[in-house]
PyMOL Python script that loads the backbone (N, CA, C, O; Angstrom):
from pymol import cmd

cmd.read_pdbstr("""\
ATOM      1  N   UNK A   1       3.069 -17.132   6.640  1.00  0.00           N
ATOM      2  CA  UNK A   1       2.288 -16.295   5.756  1.00  0.00           C
ATOM      3  C   UNK A   1       2.226 -16.962   4.393  1.00  0.00           C
ATOM      4  O   UNK A   1       3.249 -17.382   3.853  1.00  0.00           O
ATOM      5  N   UNK A   2       1.019 -17.057   3.835  1.00  0.00           N
ATOM      6  CA  UNK A   2       0.872 -17.632   2.507  1.00  0.00           C
ATOM      7  C   UNK A   2       1.245 -16.592   1.454  1.00  0.00           C
ATOM      8  O   UNK A   2       1.448 -15.420   1.771  1.00  0.00           O
ATOM      9  N   UNK A   3       1.333 -17.023   0.222  1.00  0.00           N
ATOM     10  CA  UNK A   3       1.700 -16.119  -0.862  1.00  0.00           C
ATOM     11  C   UNK A   3       0.601 -15.074  -1.042  1.00  0.00           C
ATOM     12  O   UNK A   3      -0.562 -15.430  -1.234  1.00  0.00           O
ATOM     13  N   UNK A   4       0.959 -13.777  -0.982  1.00  0.00           N
ATOM     14  CA  UNK A   4      -0.058 -12.733  -1.137  1.00  0.00           C
ATOM     15  C   UNK A   4      -0.481 -12.589  -2.598  1.00  0.00           C
ATOM     16  O   UNK A   4       0.288 -12.912  -3.503  1.00  0.00           O
ATOM     17  N   UNK A   5      -1.700 -12.105  -2.828  1.00  0.00           N
ATOM     18  CA  UNK A   5      -2.130 -11.868  -4.214  1.00  0.00           C
ATOM     19  C   UNK A   5      -1.258 -10.803  -4.869  1.00  0.00           C
ATOM     20  O   UNK A   5      -0.735  -9.923  -4.185  1.00  0.00           O
ATOM     21  N   UNK A   6      -1.098 -10.876  -6.176  1.00  0.00           N
ATOM     22  CA  UNK A   6      -0.228  -9.933  -6.879  1.00  0.00           C
ATOM     23  C   UNK A   6      -0.860  -8.570  -7.104  1.00  0.00           C
ATOM     24  O   UNK A   6      -0.148  -7.566  -7.141  1.00  0.00           O
ATOM     25  N   UNK A   7      -2.166  -8.507  -7.256  1.00  0.00           N
ATOM     26  CA  UNK A   7      -2.802  -7.240  -7.589  1.00  0.00           C
ATOM     27  C   UNK A   7      -4.185  -7.135  -6.928  1.00  0.00           C
ATOM     28  O   UNK A   7      -5.194  -7.022  -7.624  1.00  0.00           O
ATOM     29  N   UNK A   8      -4.235  -7.170  -5.593  1.00  0.00           N
ATOM     30  CA  UNK A   8      -5.532  -7.162  -4.917  1.00  0.00           C
ATOM     31  C   UNK A   8      -6.193  -5.783  -4.935  1.00  0.00           C
ATOM     32  O   UNK A   8      -5.518  -4.756  -5.006  1.00  0.00           O
ATOM     33  N   UNK A   9      -7.504  -5.783  -4.871  1.00  0.00           N
ATOM     34  CA  UNK A   9      -8.218  -4.528  -4.688  1.00  0.00           C
ATOM     35  C   UNK A   9      -7.903  -4.027  -3.283  1.00  0.00           C
ATOM     36  O   UNK A   9      -7.559  -4.804  -2.392  1.00  0.00           O
ATOM     37  N   UNK A  10      -8.029  -2.706  -3.101  1.00  0.00           N
ATOM     38  CA  UNK A  10      -7.702  -2.120  -1.804  1.00  0.00           C
ATOM     39  C   UNK A  10      -8.917  -1.457  -1.175  1.00  0.00           C
ATOM     40  O   UNK A  10      -9.876  -1.101  -1.859  1.00  0.00           O
ATOM     41  N   UNK A  11      -8.856  -1.302   0.133  1.00  0.00           N
ATOM     42  CA  UNK A  11      -9.872  -0.556   0.861  1.00  0.00           C
ATOM     43  C   UNK A  11      -9.660   0.932   0.603  1.00  0.00           C
ATOM     44  O   UNK A  11      -8.597   1.340   0.136  1.00  0.00           O
ATOM     45  N   UNK A  12     -10.663   1.731   0.904  1.00  0.00           N
ATOM     46  CA  UNK A  12     -10.531   3.182   0.719  1.00  0.00           C
ATOM     47  C   UNK A  12      -9.436   3.755   1.607  1.00  0.00           C
ATOM     48  O   UNK A  12      -8.786   4.736   1.245  1.00  0.00           O
ATOM     49  N   UNK A  13      -9.233   3.143   2.769  1.00  0.00           N
ATOM     50  CA  UNK A  13      -8.206   3.595   3.719  1.00  0.00           C
ATOM     51  C   UNK A  13      -7.472   2.367   4.237  1.00  0.00           C
ATOM     52  O   UNK A  13      -8.095   1.365   4.586  1.00  0.00           O
ATOM     53  N   UNK A  14      -6.149   2.448   4.285  1.00  0.00           N
ATOM     54  CA  UNK A  14      -5.335   1.347   4.811  1.00  0.00           C
ATOM     55  C   UNK A  14      -5.503   1.245   6.329  1.00  0.00           C
ATOM     56  O   UNK A  14      -5.906   2.213   6.974  1.00  0.00           O
ATOM     57  N   UNK A  15      -5.197   0.085   6.898  1.00  0.00           N
ATOM     58  CA  UNK A  15      -5.276  -0.065   8.349  1.00  0.00           C
ATOM     59  C   UNK A  15      -4.357   0.925   9.057  1.00  0.00           C
ATOM     60  O   UNK A  15      -3.381   1.411   8.486  1.00  0.00           O
ATOM     61  N   UNK A  16      -4.687   1.210  10.296  1.00  0.00           N
ATOM     62  CA  UNK A  16      -3.862   2.111  11.100  1.00  0.00           C
ATOM     63  C   UNK A  16      -3.617   1.519  12.477  1.00  0.00           C
ATOM     64  O   UNK A  16      -3.348   2.249  13.431  1.00  0.00           O
ATOM     65  N   UNK A  17      -3.709   0.207  12.585  1.00  0.00           N
ATOM     66  CA  UNK A  17      -3.475  -0.470  13.856  1.00  0.00           C
ATOM     67  C   UNK A  17      -1.979  -0.502  14.179  1.00  0.00           C
ATOM     68  O   UNK A  17      -1.144  -0.427  13.278  1.00  0.00           O
ATOM     69  N   UNK A  18      -1.647  -0.614  15.460  1.00  0.00           N
ATOM     70  CA  UNK A  18      -0.237  -0.651  15.859  1.00  0.00           C
ATOM     71  C   UNK A  18       0.407  -2.032  15.683  1.00  0.00           C
ATOM     72  O   UNK A  18       1.527  -2.258  16.141  1.00  0.00           O
ATOM     73  N   UNK A  19      -0.296  -2.946  15.025  1.00  0.00           N
ATOM     74  CA  UNK A  19       0.236  -4.283  14.768  1.00  0.00           C
ATOM     75  C   UNK A  19      -0.124  -4.679  13.344  1.00  0.00           C
ATOM     76  O   UNK A  19      -1.052  -4.130  12.749  1.00  0.00           O
ATOM     77  N   UNK A  20       0.615  -5.629  12.811  1.00  0.00           N
ATOM     78  CA  UNK A  20       0.322  -6.122  11.468  1.00  0.00           C
ATOM     79  C   UNK A  20      -1.044  -6.775  11.429  1.00  0.00           C
ATOM     80  O   UNK A  20      -1.473  -7.403  12.397  1.00  0.00           O
ATOM     81  N   UNK A  21      -1.716  -6.625  10.315  1.00  0.00           N
ATOM     82  CA  UNK A  21      -3.049  -7.194  10.148  1.00  0.00           C
ATOM     83  C   UNK A  21      -3.057  -8.175   8.986  1.00  0.00           C
ATOM     84  O   UNK A  21      -2.098  -8.250   8.218  1.00  0.00           O
ATOM     85  N   UNK A  22      -4.141  -8.922   8.865  1.00  0.00           N
ATOM     86  CA  UNK A  22      -4.303  -9.816   7.718  1.00  0.00           C
ATOM     87  C   UNK A  22      -4.328  -8.992   6.431  1.00  0.00           C
ATOM     88  O   UNK A  22      -3.821  -9.436   5.401  1.00  0.00           O
ATOM     89  N   UNK A  23      -4.916  -7.796   6.488  1.00  0.00           N
ATOM     90  CA  UNK A  23      -4.932  -6.902   5.326  1.00  0.00           C
ATOM     91  C   UNK A  23      -3.507  -6.579   4.891  1.00  0.00           C
ATOM     92  O   UNK A  23      -3.197  -6.600   3.700  1.00  0.00           O
ATOM     93  N   UNK A  24      -2.640  -6.278   5.858  1.00  0.00           N
ATOM     94  CA  UNK A  24      -1.238  -5.984   5.533  1.00  0.00           C
ATOM     95  C   UNK A  24      -0.591  -7.164   4.820  1.00  0.00           C
ATOM     96  O   UNK A  24       0.101  -6.987   3.818  1.00  0.00           O
ATOM     97  N   UNK A  25      -0.814  -8.354   5.332  1.00  0.00           N
ATOM     98  CA  UNK A  25      -0.218  -9.540   4.734  1.00  0.00           C
ATOM     99  C   UNK A  25      -0.736  -9.764   3.317  1.00  0.00           C
ATOM    100  O   UNK A  25       0.014 -10.210   2.449  1.00  0.00           O
ATOM    101  N   UNK A  26      -2.001  -9.462   3.078  1.00  0.00           N
ATOM    102  CA  UNK A  26      -2.587  -9.639   1.754  1.00  0.00           C
ATOM    103  C   UNK A  26      -2.115  -8.564   0.769  1.00  0.00           C
ATOM    104  O   UNK A  26      -2.200  -8.753  -0.444  1.00  0.00           O
ATOM    105  N   UNK A  27      -1.616  -7.437   1.293  1.00  0.00           N
ATOM    106  CA  UNK A  27      -1.258  -6.307   0.428  1.00  0.00           C
ATOM    107  C   UNK A  27       0.246  -6.012   0.401  1.00  0.00           C
ATOM    108  O   UNK A  27       0.654  -4.893   0.088  1.00  0.00           O
ATOM    109  N   UNK A  28       1.054  -6.999   0.723  1.00  0.00           N
ATOM    110  CA  UNK A  28       2.506  -6.824   0.683  1.00  0.00           C
ATOM    111  C   UNK A  28       2.961  -6.348  -0.696  1.00  0.00           C
ATOM    112  O   UNK A  28       3.768  -5.424  -0.794  1.00  0.00           O
ATOM    113  N   UNK A  29       2.461  -6.959  -1.742  1.00  0.00           N
ATOM    114  CA  UNK A  29       2.866  -6.580  -3.091  1.00  0.00           C
ATOM    115  C   UNK A  29       2.431  -5.145  -3.388  1.00  0.00           C
ATOM    116  O   UNK A  29       3.178  -4.384  -4.003  1.00  0.00           O
ATOM    117  N   UNK A  30       1.245  -4.781  -2.959  1.00  0.00           N
ATOM    118  CA  UNK A  30       0.765  -3.405  -3.137  1.00  0.00           C
ATOM    119  C   UNK A  30       1.709  -2.438  -2.449  1.00  0.00           C
ATOM    120  O   UNK A  30       2.091  -1.424  -3.034  1.00  0.00           O
ATOM    121  N   UNK A  31       2.087  -2.734  -1.225  1.00  0.00           N
ATOM    122  CA  UNK A  31       2.986  -1.865  -0.464  1.00  0.00           C
ATOM    123  C   UNK A  31       4.341  -1.727  -1.175  1.00  0.00           C
ATOM    124  O   UNK A  31       4.893  -0.631  -1.266  1.00  0.00           O
ATOM    125  N   UNK A  32       4.859  -2.834  -1.668  1.00  0.00           N
ATOM    126  CA  UNK A  32       6.141  -2.792  -2.374  1.00  0.00           C
ATOM    127  C   UNK A  32       6.029  -1.917  -3.622  1.00  0.00           C
ATOM    128  O   UNK A  32       6.909  -1.102  -3.898  1.00  0.00           O
ATOM    129  N   UNK A  33       4.954  -2.091  -4.364  1.00  0.00           N
ATOM    130  CA  UNK A  33       4.755  -1.296  -5.583  1.00  0.00           C
ATOM    131  C   UNK A  33       4.651   0.192  -5.259  1.00  0.00           C
ATOM    132  O   UNK A  33       5.190   1.025  -5.988  1.00  0.00           O
ATOM    133  N   UNK A  34       3.963   0.529  -4.170  1.00  0.00           N
ATOM    134  CA  UNK A  34       3.841   1.935  -3.769  1.00  0.00           C
ATOM    135  C   UNK A  34       5.200   2.521  -3.408  1.00  0.00           C
ATOM    136  O   UNK A  34       5.531   3.633  -3.818  1.00  0.00           O
ATOM    137  N   UNK A  35       5.982   1.773  -2.643  1.00  0.00           N
ATOM    138  CA  UNK A  35       7.303   2.258  -2.242  1.00  0.00           C
ATOM    139  C   UNK A  35       8.225   2.416  -3.444  1.00  0.00           C
ATOM    140  O   UNK A  35       8.976   3.387  -3.531  1.00  0.00           O
ATOM    141  N   UNK A  36       8.169   1.468  -4.367  1.00  0.00           N
ATOM    142  CA  UNK A  36       8.988   1.576  -5.580  1.00  0.00           C
ATOM    143  C   UNK A  36       8.578   2.789  -6.409  1.00  0.00           C
ATOM    144  O   UNK A  36       9.430   3.528  -6.903  1.00  0.00           O
ATOM    145  N   UNK A  37       7.281   2.988  -6.557  1.00  0.00           N
ATOM    146  CA  UNK A  37       6.788   4.127  -7.343  1.00  0.00           C
ATOM    147  C   UNK A  37       7.217   5.441  -6.719  1.00  0.00           C
ATOM    148  O   UNK A  37       7.632   6.360  -7.426  1.00  0.00           O
ATOM    149  N   UNK A  38       7.120   5.537  -5.402  1.00  0.00           N
ATOM    150  CA  UNK A  38       7.546   6.763  -4.731  1.00  0.00           C
ATOM    151  C   UNK A  38       9.039   6.993  -4.938  1.00  0.00           C
ATOM    152  O   UNK A  38       9.468   8.117  -5.200  1.00  0.00           O
ATOM    153  N   UNK A  39       9.832   5.922  -4.820  1.00  0.00           N
ATOM    154  CA  UNK A  39      11.266   6.021  -5.012  1.00  0.00           C
ATOM    155  C   UNK A  39      11.649   6.454  -6.418  1.00  0.00           C
ATOM    156  O   UNK A  39      12.701   7.060  -6.623  1.00  0.00           O
ATOM    157  N   UNK A  40      10.801   6.147  -7.378  1.00  0.00           N
ATOM    158  CA  UNK A  40      11.061   6.515  -8.767  1.00  0.00           C
ATOM    159  C   UNK A  40      10.431   7.855  -9.130  1.00  0.00           C
ATOM    160  O   UNK A  40      10.543   8.311 -10.268  1.00  0.00           O
ATOM    161  N   UNK A  41       9.772   8.481  -8.168  1.00  0.00           N
ATOM    162  CA  UNK A  41       9.166   9.786  -8.416  1.00  0.00           C
ATOM    163  C   UNK A  41       7.912   9.745  -9.273  1.00  0.00           C
ATOM    164  O   UNK A  41       7.591  10.725  -9.945  1.00  0.00           O
ATOM    165  N   UNK A  42       7.205   8.636  -9.261  1.00  0.00           N
ATOM    166  CA  UNK A  42       5.984   8.512 -10.065  1.00  0.00           C
ATOM    167  C   UNK A  42       4.896   9.448  -9.551  1.00  0.00           C
ATOM    168  O   UNK A  42       4.824   9.736  -8.356  1.00  0.00           O
ATOM    169  N   UNK A  43       4.066   9.910 -10.451  1.00  0.00           N
ATOM    170  CA  UNK A  43       2.944  10.771 -10.106  1.00  0.00           C
ATOM    171  C   UNK A  43       1.923   9.955  -9.303  1.00  0.00           C
ATOM    172  O   UNK A  43       1.544   8.857  -9.709  1.00  0.00           O
ATOM    173  N   UNK A  44       1.485  10.493  -8.173  1.00  0.00           N
ATOM    174  CA  UNK A  44       0.575   9.758  -7.300  1.00  0.00           C
ATOM    175  C   UNK A  44      -0.709   9.370  -8.015  1.00  0.00           C
ATOM    176  O   UNK A  44      -1.289   8.328  -7.707  1.00  0.00           O
ATOM    177  N   UNK A  45      -1.168  10.180  -8.964  1.00  0.00           N
ATOM    178  CA  UNK A  45      -2.407   9.880  -9.687  1.00  0.00           C
ATOM    179  C   UNK A  45      -2.253   8.612 -10.538  1.00  0.00           C
ATOM    180  O   UNK A  45      -3.159   7.782 -10.607  1.00  0.00           O
ATOM    181  N   UNK A  46      -1.106   8.485 -11.171  1.00  0.00           N
ATOM    182  CA  UNK A  46      -0.854   7.289 -11.976  1.00  0.00           C
ATOM    183  C   UNK A  46      -0.759   6.053 -11.080  1.00  0.00           C
ATOM    184  O   UNK A  46      -1.257   4.981 -11.426  1.00  0.00           O
ATOM    185  N   UNK A  47      -0.121   6.217  -9.941  1.00  0.00           N
ATOM    186  CA  UNK A  47       0.015   5.112  -8.991  1.00  0.00           C
ATOM    187  C   UNK A  47      -1.359   4.707  -8.456  1.00  0.00           C
ATOM    188  O   UNK A  47      -1.655   3.517  -8.350  1.00  0.00           O
ATOM    189  N   UNK A  48      -2.188   5.676  -8.123  1.00  0.00           N
ATOM    190  CA  UNK A  48      -3.536   5.377  -7.628  1.00  0.00           C
ATOM    191  C   UNK A  48      -4.317   4.587  -8.676  1.00  0.00           C
ATOM    192  O   UNK A  48      -5.012   3.626  -8.348  1.00  0.00           O
ATOM    193  N   UNK A  49      -4.200   4.991  -9.916  1.00  0.00           N
ATOM    194  CA  UNK A  49      -4.935   4.328 -10.997  1.00  0.00           C
ATOM    195  C   UNK A  49      -4.434   2.902 -11.219  1.00  0.00           C
ATOM    196  O   UNK A  49      -5.231   1.968 -11.310  1.00  0.00           O
ATOM    197  N   UNK A  50      -3.132   2.739 -11.305  1.00  0.00           N
ATOM    198  CA  UNK A  50      -2.559   1.444 -11.667  1.00  0.00           C
ATOM    199  C   UNK A  50      -2.472   0.477 -10.486  1.00  0.00           C
ATOM    200  O   UNK A  50      -2.866  -0.683 -10.597  1.00  0.00           O
ATOM    201  N   UNK A  51      -1.962   0.954  -9.373  1.00  0.00           N
ATOM    202  CA  UNK A  51      -1.700   0.071  -8.231  1.00  0.00           C
ATOM    203  C   UNK A  51      -2.942  -0.106  -7.347  1.00  0.00           C
ATOM    204  O   UNK A  51      -3.241  -1.210  -6.892  1.00  0.00           O
ATOM    205  N   UNK A  52      -3.655   0.995  -7.113  1.00  0.00           N
ATOM    206  CA  UNK A  52      -4.787   0.937  -6.185  1.00  0.00           C
ATOM    207  C   UNK A  52      -6.138   0.757  -6.868  1.00  0.00           C
ATOM    208  O   UNK A  52      -7.147   0.530  -6.199  1.00  0.00           O
ATOM    209  N   UNK A  53      -6.162   0.858  -8.187  1.00  0.00           N
ATOM    210  CA  UNK A  53      -7.394   0.687  -8.964  1.00  0.00           C
ATOM    211  C   UNK A  53      -8.449   1.739  -8.631  1.00  0.00           C
ATOM    212  O   UNK A  53      -9.644   1.442  -8.616  1.00  0.00           O
ATOM    213  N   UNK A  54      -8.010   2.956  -8.367  1.00  0.00           N
ATOM    214  CA  UNK A  54      -8.920   4.062  -8.093  1.00  0.00           C
ATOM    215  C   UNK A  54      -8.610   5.161  -9.116  1.00  0.00           C
ATOM    216  O   UNK A  54      -7.462   5.587  -9.244  1.00  0.00           O
ATOM    217  N   UNK A  55      -9.612   5.607  -9.826  1.00  0.00           N
ATOM    218  CA  UNK A  55      -9.429   6.621 -10.858  1.00  0.00           C
ATOM    219  C   UNK A  55      -9.440   8.016 -10.230  1.00  0.00           C
ATOM    220  O   UNK A  55     -10.479   8.462  -9.744  1.00  0.00           O
ATOM    221  N   UNK A  56      -8.302   8.707 -10.234  1.00  0.00           N
ATOM    222  CA  UNK A  56      -8.227  10.021  -9.604  1.00  0.00           C
ATOM    223  C   UNK A  56      -9.003  11.105 -10.351  1.00  0.00           C
ATOM    224  O   UNK A  56      -9.284  12.163  -9.788  1.00  0.00           O
ATOM    225  N   UNK A  57      -9.347  10.853 -11.594  1.00  0.00           N
ATOM    226  CA  UNK A  57     -10.151  11.818 -12.349  1.00  0.00           C
ATOM    227  C   UNK A  57     -11.612  11.752 -11.905  1.00  0.00           C
ATOM    228  O   UNK A  57     -12.274  12.781 -11.774  1.00  0.00           O
ATOM    229  N   UNK A  58     -12.099  10.555 -11.677  1.00  0.00           N
ATOM    230  CA  UNK A  58     -13.499  10.367 -11.295  1.00  0.00           C
ATOM    231  C   UNK A  58     -13.725  10.472  -9.795  1.00  0.00           C
ATOM    232  O   UNK A  58     -14.788  10.909  -9.351  1.00  0.00           O
ATOM    233  N   UNK A  59     -12.727  10.072  -9.015  1.00  0.00           N
ATOM    234  CA  UNK A  59     -12.857  10.077  -7.558  1.00  0.00           C
ATOM    235  C   UNK A  59     -11.588  10.661  -6.926  1.00  0.00           C
ATOM    236  O   UNK A  59     -10.829   9.930  -6.291  1.00  0.00           O
ATOM    237  N   UNK A  60     -11.350  11.959  -7.091  1.00  0.00           N
ATOM    238  CA  UNK A  60     -10.082  12.541  -6.632  1.00  0.00           C
ATOM    239  C   UNK A  60      -9.833  12.415  -5.130  1.00  0.00           C
ATOM    240  O   UNK A  60      -8.711  12.117  -4.721  1.00  0.00           O
ATOM    241  N   UNK A  61     -10.835  12.632  -4.315  1.00  0.00           N
ATOM    242  CA  UNK A  61     -10.629  12.537  -2.863  1.00  0.00           C
ATOM    243  C   UNK A  61     -10.369  11.104  -2.429  1.00  0.00           C
ATOM    244  O   UNK A  61      -9.469  10.844  -1.630  1.00  0.00           O
ATOM    245  N   UNK A  62     -11.153  10.182  -2.951  1.00  0.00           N
ATOM    246  CA  UNK A  62     -10.962   8.764  -2.611  1.00  0.00           C
ATOM    247  C   UNK A  62      -9.585   8.292  -3.058  1.00  0.00           C
ATOM    248  O   UNK A  62      -8.905   7.573  -2.326  1.00  0.00           O
ATOM    249  N   UNK A  63      -9.174   8.695  -4.257  1.00  0.00           N
ATOM    250  CA  UNK A  63      -7.874   8.287  -4.780  1.00  0.00           C
ATOM    251  C   UNK A  63      -6.744   8.833  -3.916  1.00  0.00           C
ATOM    252  O   UNK A  63      -5.810   8.104  -3.582  1.00  0.00           O
ATOM    253  N   UNK A  64      -6.821  10.098  -3.556  1.00  0.00           N
ATOM    254  CA  UNK A  64      -5.767  10.719  -2.755  1.00  0.00           C
ATOM    255  C   UNK A  64      -5.692  10.094  -1.364  1.00  0.00           C
ATOM    256  O   UNK A  64      -4.606   9.812  -0.857  1.00  0.00           O
ATOM    257  N   UNK A  65      -6.857   9.882  -0.755  1.00  0.00           N
ATOM    258  CA  UNK A  65      -6.893   9.275   0.577  1.00  0.00           C
ATOM    259  C   UNK A  65      -6.347   7.851   0.548  1.00  0.00           C
ATOM    260  O   UNK A  65      -5.565   7.462   1.416  1.00  0.00           O
ATOM    261  N   UNK A  66      -6.759   7.078  -0.451  1.00  0.00           N
ATOM    262  CA  UNK A  66      -6.270   5.699  -0.568  1.00  0.00           C
ATOM    263  C   UNK A  66      -4.760   5.693  -0.781  1.00  0.00           C
ATOM    264  O   UNK A  66      -4.042   4.914  -0.154  1.00  0.00           O
ATOM    265  N   UNK A  67      -4.283   6.563  -1.669  1.00  0.00           N
ATOM    266  CA  UNK A  67      -2.849   6.620  -1.944  1.00  0.00           C
ATOM    267  C   UNK A  67      -2.066   6.995  -0.685  1.00  0.00           C
ATOM    268  O   UNK A  67      -1.114   6.308  -0.315  1.00  0.00           O
ATOM    269  N   UNK A  68      -2.462   8.067  -0.042  1.00  0.00           N
ATOM    270  CA  UNK A  68      -1.713   8.538   1.132  1.00  0.00           C
ATOM    271  C   UNK A  68      -1.753   7.536   2.275  1.00  0.00           C
ATOM    272  O   UNK A  68      -0.731   7.292   2.916  1.00  0.00           O
ATOM    273  N   UNK A  69      -2.912   6.954   2.541  1.00  0.00           N
ATOM    274  CA  UNK A  69      -3.001   6.016   3.666  1.00  0.00           C
ATOM    275  C   UNK A  69      -2.236   4.726   3.384  1.00  0.00           C
ATOM    276  O   UNK A  69      -1.597   4.177   4.282  1.00  0.00           O
ATOM    277  N   UNK A  70      -2.295   4.243   2.153  1.00  0.00           N
ATOM    278  CA  UNK A  70      -1.571   3.009   1.830  1.00  0.00           C
ATOM    279  C   UNK A  70      -0.060   3.240   1.765  1.00  0.00           C
ATOM    280  O   UNK A  70       0.712   2.365   2.156  1.00  0.00           O
ATOM    281  N   UNK A  71       0.364   4.386   1.286  1.00  0.00           N
ATOM    282  CA  UNK A  71       1.797   4.681   1.280  1.00  0.00           C
ATOM    283  C   UNK A  71       2.311   4.813   2.715  1.00  0.00           C
ATOM    284  O   UNK A  71       3.384   4.305   3.040  1.00  0.00           O
ATOM    285  N   UNK A  72       1.561   5.482   3.558  1.00  0.00           N
ATOM    286  CA  UNK A  72       1.963   5.608   4.969  1.00  0.00           C
ATOM    287  C   UNK A  72       2.031   4.233   5.623  1.00  0.00           C
ATOM    288  O   UNK A  72       2.949   3.957   6.396  1.00  0.00           O
ATOM    289  N   UNK A  73       1.070   3.376   5.318  1.00  0.00           N
ATOM    290  CA  UNK A  73       1.075   2.033   5.895  1.00  0.00           C
ATOM    291  C   UNK A  73       2.247   1.228   5.345  1.00  0.00           C
ATOM    292  O   UNK A  73       2.877   0.470   6.083  1.00  0.00           O
ATOM    293  N   UNK A  74       2.543   1.383   4.073  1.00  0.00           N
ATOM    294  CA  UNK A  74       3.686   0.675   3.484  1.00  0.00           C
ATOM    295  C   UNK A  74       4.975   1.065   4.199  1.00  0.00           C
ATOM    296  O   UNK A  74       5.817   0.210   4.476  1.00  0.00           O
ATOM    297  N   UNK A  75       5.128   2.337   4.495  1.00  0.00           N
ATOM    298  CA  UNK A  75       6.323   2.792   5.214  1.00  0.00           C
ATOM    299  C   UNK A  75       6.341   2.241   6.626  1.00  0.00           C
ATOM    300  O   UNK A  75       7.388   1.810   7.108  1.00  0.00           O
ATOM    301  N   UNK A  76       5.201   2.249   7.293  1.00  0.00           N
ATOM    302  CA  UNK A  76       5.133   1.712   8.654  1.00  0.00           C
ATOM    303  C   UNK A  76       5.479   0.228   8.650  1.00  0.00           C
ATOM    304  O   UNK A  76       6.242  -0.242   9.494  1.00  0.00           O
ATOM    305  N   UNK A  77       4.911  -0.508   7.693  1.00  0.00           N
ATOM    306  CA  UNK A  77       5.152  -1.952   7.617  1.00  0.00           C
ATOM    307  C   UNK A  77       6.636  -2.245   7.458  1.00  0.00           C
ATOM    308  O   UNK A  77       7.148  -3.180   8.073  1.00  0.00           O
ATOM    309  N   UNK A  78       7.333  -1.465   6.646  1.00  0.00           N
ATOM    310  CA  UNK A  78       8.752  -1.729   6.415  1.00  0.00           C
ATOM    311  C   UNK A  78       9.630  -1.198   7.535  1.00  0.00           C
ATOM    312  O   UNK A  78      10.680  -1.776   7.815  1.00  0.00           O
ATOM    313  N   UNK A  79       9.227  -0.114   8.181  1.00  0.00           N
ATOM    314  CA  UNK A  79      10.059   0.502   9.216  1.00  0.00           C
ATOM    315  C   UNK A  79       9.799  -0.068  10.613  1.00  0.00           C
ATOM    316  O   UNK A  79      10.735  -0.268  11.387  1.00  0.00           O
ATOM    317  N   UNK A  80       8.532  -0.327  10.931  1.00  0.00           N
ATOM    318  CA  UNK A  80       8.199  -0.763  12.281  1.00  0.00           C
ATOM    319  C   UNK A  80       7.470  -2.095  12.334  1.00  0.00           C
ATOM    320  O   UNK A  80       7.609  -2.848  13.298  1.00  0.00           O
ATOM    321  N   UNK A  81       6.695  -2.383  11.302  1.00  0.00           N
ATOM    322  CA  UNK A  81       5.882  -3.585  11.296  1.00  0.00           C
ATOM    323  C   UNK A  81       6.654  -4.867  11.060  1.00  0.00           C
ATOM    324  O   UNK A  81       6.189  -5.952  11.409  1.00  0.00           O
ATOM    325  N   UNK A  82       7.825  -4.744  10.471  1.00  0.00           N
ATOM    326  CA  UNK A  82       8.723  -5.868  10.220  1.00  0.00           C
ATOM    327  C   UNK A  82       8.198  -6.908   9.230  1.00  0.00           C
ATOM    328  O   UNK A  82       8.791  -7.978   9.091  1.00  0.00           O
ATOM    329  N   UNK A  83       7.112  -6.613   8.554  1.00  0.00           N
ATOM    330  CA  UNK A  83       6.538  -7.572   7.614  1.00  0.00           C
ATOM    331  C   UNK A  83       7.480  -7.849   6.464  1.00  0.00           C
ATOM    332  O   UNK A  83       7.562  -8.987   6.001  1.00  0.00           O
ATOM    333  N   UNK A  84       8.188  -6.850   5.992  1.00  0.00           N
ATOM    334  CA  UNK A  84       9.046  -7.040   4.828  1.00  0.00           C
ATOM    335  C   UNK A  84      10.511  -7.225   5.186  1.00  0.00           C
ATOM    336  O   UNK A  84      11.337  -7.394   4.289  1.00  0.00           O
ATOM    337  N   UNK A  85      10.863  -7.199   6.468  1.00  0.00           N
ATOM    338  CA  UNK A  85      12.267  -7.339   6.851  1.00  0.00           C
ATOM    339  C   UNK A  85      12.652  -8.755   7.241  1.00  0.00           C
ATOM    340  O   UNK A  85      13.837  -9.074   7.333  1.00  0.00           O
ATOM    341  N   UNK A  86      11.683  -9.589   7.467  1.00  0.00           N
ATOM    342  CA  UNK A  86      11.996 -10.948   7.868  1.00  0.00           C
ATOM    343  C   UNK A  86      11.956 -11.098   9.379  1.00  0.00           C
ATOM    344  O   UNK A  86      12.130 -10.126  10.114  1.00  0.00           O
ATOM    345  N   UNK A  87      11.733 -12.284   9.824  1.00  0.00           N
ATOM    346  CA  UNK A  87      11.540 -12.534  11.253  1.00  0.00           C
ATOM    347  C   UNK A  87      12.806 -12.319  12.067  1.00  0.00           C
ATOM    348  O   UNK A  87      12.713 -11.962  13.241  1.00  0.00           O
ATOM    349  N   UNK A  88      13.959 -12.517  11.503  1.00  0.00           N
ATOM    350  CA  UNK A  88      15.197 -12.422  12.268  1.00  0.00           C
ATOM    351  C   UNK A  88      15.762 -11.024  12.387  1.00  0.00           C
ATOM    352  O   UNK A  88      16.779 -10.832  13.053  1.00  0.00           O
ATOM    353  N   UNK A  89      15.140 -10.052  11.769  1.00  0.00           N
ATOM    354  CA  UNK A  89      15.671  -8.681  11.782  1.00  0.00           C
ATOM    355  C   UNK A  89      15.360  -7.975  13.056  1.00  0.00           C
ATOM    356  O   UNK A  89      15.736  -6.815  13.226  1.00  0.00           O
TER     357      UNK A  89
END
""", "prot")
cmd.dss("prot")
cmd.show_as("cartoon", "prot")
cmd.util.cbc("prot")
cmd.orient("prot")
């Protein structure tokens, strides 16, 4: 895997495939930022604005959907996808 971009734009909805995708590999940093923000109790609206580049004031449904789908994917990637655990885990 090559070095992922630090702050890529995101799709309106994260992938939901049962295997890792190229999108997942490109958004590793996004997933990490989402998980850290959740762990720190950050407001989802602020996270959507800063991490996902979606303004929750102007596009509340899009922002909420993007946030929820990407956070769910971030959890899947770390728990089942093995993208962030390393090949030997």
